C-alpha positions as CSV (number, residue, x, y, z in Angstrom):
1,M,108.7,80.2,217.9
2,G,109.6,77.4,220.3
3,K,107.6,74.9,218.3
4,I,109.5,75.7,215.1
5,F,112.8,75.3,216.9
6,I,111.7,71.9,218.2
7,V,110.6,70.8,214.7
8,I,114.0,71.9,213.3
9,I,115.9,69.9,216.0
10,I,113.8,66.8,215.2
11,I,114.5,67.2,211.5
12,L,118.2,67.6,212.0
13,A,118.3,64.6,214.4
14,T,116.5,62.4,211.9
15,A,118.7,63.5,209.0
16,G,121.8,62.8,211.2
17,A,120.5,59.3,212.0
18,A,119.8,58.6,208.3
19,A,123.3,59.7,207.4
20,A,124.8,57.5,210.1
21,K,123.1,54.5,208.4
22,D,124.8,55.2,205.1
23,P,128.5,55.8,205.9
24,D,131.0,57.1,203.4
25,G,131.3,53.9,201.6
26,F,128.7,51.3,200.6
27,R,126.2,49.7,202.9
28,D,127.9,48.7,206.1
29,L,131.5,49.1,204.7
30,A,133.3,52.4,205.0
31,W,135.9,53.3,202.3
32,G,139.3,52.1,203.3
33,T,138.0,49.1,205.2
34,G,140.8,46.5,205.3
35,L,140.3,43.3,203.3
36,A,141.6,41.2,206.2
37,K,138.6,42.3,208.3
38,L,136.2,40.9,205.7
39,A,137.4,37.3,205.7
40,E,134.8,36.1,208.1
41,Q,131.9,38.0,206.3
42,G,131.5,35.5,203.4
43,F,133.4,37.3,200.6
44,E,134.7,35.3,197.6
45,K,137.2,36.5,195.1
46,V,135.9,37.2,191.6
47,P,137.4,38.5,188.3
48,V,138.2,42.2,188.3
49,P,135.5,44.3,186.5
50,K,136.4,45.4,183.0
51,G,138.4,48.6,183.0
52,A,139.8,48.3,186.5
53,L,143.5,48.8,187.3
54,S,145.6,45.7,187.4
55,P,146.4,46.0,191.2
56,V,142.7,45.9,192.0
57,V,141.3,42.7,193.7
58,S,137.6,42.2,193.5
59,Y,135.2,40.3,195.8
60,R,131.5,39.5,196.1
61,R,129.5,38.7,199.2
62,K,128.2,35.1,199.0
63,N,124.8,36.0,200.4
64,D,124.6,39.7,199.3
65,T,121.3,41.3,198.8
66,L,121.4,42.1,195.1
67,T,118.9,45.0,195.4
68,L,119.6,48.7,195.6
69,A,116.9,51.5,195.5
70,G,114.3,49.1,194.2
71,V,116.6,47.7,191.5
72,T,117.4,44.0,191.3
73,C,121.1,44.2,190.3
74,D,122.9,41.7,188.2
75,S,126.0,41.9,190.4
76,I,127.6,43.9,193.2
77,T,131.4,43.8,193.3
78,Y,133.6,45.2,196.1
79,N,137.0,46.4,194.7
80,F,140.1,46.6,196.9
81,L,143.3,48.5,196.1
82,G,146.3,48.1,198.4
83,G,144.1,45.9,200.7
84,R,141.5,48.6,201.3
85,L,138.0,49.0,200.0
86,Y,138.4,51.5,197.1
87,S,135.2,51.1,195.1
88,V,132.0,49.2,194.5
89,T,130.7,48.2,191.0
90,I,126.9,47.7,190.7
91,D,125.7,46.2,187.4
92,F,122.1,46.5,186.3
93,S,119.9,46.4,183.2
94,G,116.9,48.1,181.8
95,S,116.0,51.8,181.3
96,S,113.5,51.8,184.2
97,N,116.3,50.7,186.5
98,L,118.5,53.5,185.2
99,K,116.0,56.0,186.5
100,L,115.9,54.3,189.9
101,I,119.7,54.3,190.1
102,K,119.8,57.9,189.1
103,D,117.2,58.8,191.7
104,Y,119.2,56.9,194.4
105,C,122.3,59.0,193.5
106,M,120.3,62.3,193.5
107,K,119.0,61.5,197.0
108,R,122.4,60.5,198.3
109,F,124.6,63.1,196.6
110,G,122.3,65.9,195.4
111,G,122.5,67.2,191.8
112,S,124.8,65.7,189.3
113,S,128.3,67.2,188.7
114,G,128.2,66.4,185.0
115,S,126.6,64.3,182.3
116,M,127.1,63.4,178.7
117,V,125.4,61.3,175.9
118,K,127.5,60.0,173.0
119,D,127.1,57.2,170.6
120,M,124.3,55.5,172.5
121,E,126.2,55.8,175.8
122,Y,125.1,57.9,178.8
123,F,127.4,59.0,181.6
124,V,126.4,61.0,184.7
125,S,128.6,61.8,187.7
126,F,127.9,62.8,191.3
127,E,130.1,63.9,194.2
128,S,130.0,64.2,197.9
129,P,133.0,65.0,200.2
130,A,133.9,61.3,200.6
131,T,132.2,59.4,197.7
132,G,132.2,59.9,194.0
133,A,129.7,58.2,191.7
134,L,129.6,57.5,188.0
135,I,126.6,55.9,186.2
136,Y,127.4,54.4,182.8
137,Y,124.5,53.2,180.6
138,Q,124.5,51.6,177.2
139,F,121.4,52.3,175.2
140,A,120.3,49.9,172.4
141,K,119.2,50.7,168.9
142,H,116.8,47.7,168.7
143,S,114.3,46.6,171.4
144,F,115.7,43.0,171.4
145,F,119.1,44.1,172.7
146,V,119.5,44.4,176.5
147,R,120.1,47.9,177.8
148,Y,122.6,47.7,180.6
149,G,124.4,50.0,183.0
150,R,126.9,50.2,185.8
151,L,127.0,52.4,188.9
152,F,130.6,52.9,190.1
153,L,131.0,54.3,193.6
154,F,134.5,55.1,194.8
155,S,136.4,56.7,197.6
156,R,137.4,60.3,196.7
157,K,140.1,60.3,199.5
158,L,141.7,57.1,198.2
159,D,141.4,58.4,194.6
160,R,143.3,61.6,195.6
161,E,146.0,59.5,197.3
162,L,146.5,57.5,194.1
163,Q,147.0,60.6,191.9
């Protein structure tokens, strides 16, 4: 009985340490991080991703690692609203990468909260108490067209504040 208790304590401690490495946000940035704090971290302003609100200001890290869950991403964009980190947009291509991105979300958030396929487009959403996620993927009818996707991570707290 005592050995089982010790194993449970070790598992819980390991899970807590893993959760601490992945804060409510993306990588080392928590949702709501002020834009002013990032000036010295090598961020450069970029055009706002298609579909974003007009008050959003977007940045990319100059030396960002463009990989996530084994996927080499096309871009990773950090979006700020009211001077605070509100969302992250991760663009990728290829159906094998869609599976890896979906697996990343399943590990991080658990099961999906909804999905839909319509007109060669696939949507799947995930939720945690602090972070929402939406995967969008565009299938192609012909093999010579690129299949592309986007993972959109966002702060649920800031999203509620905006509504």
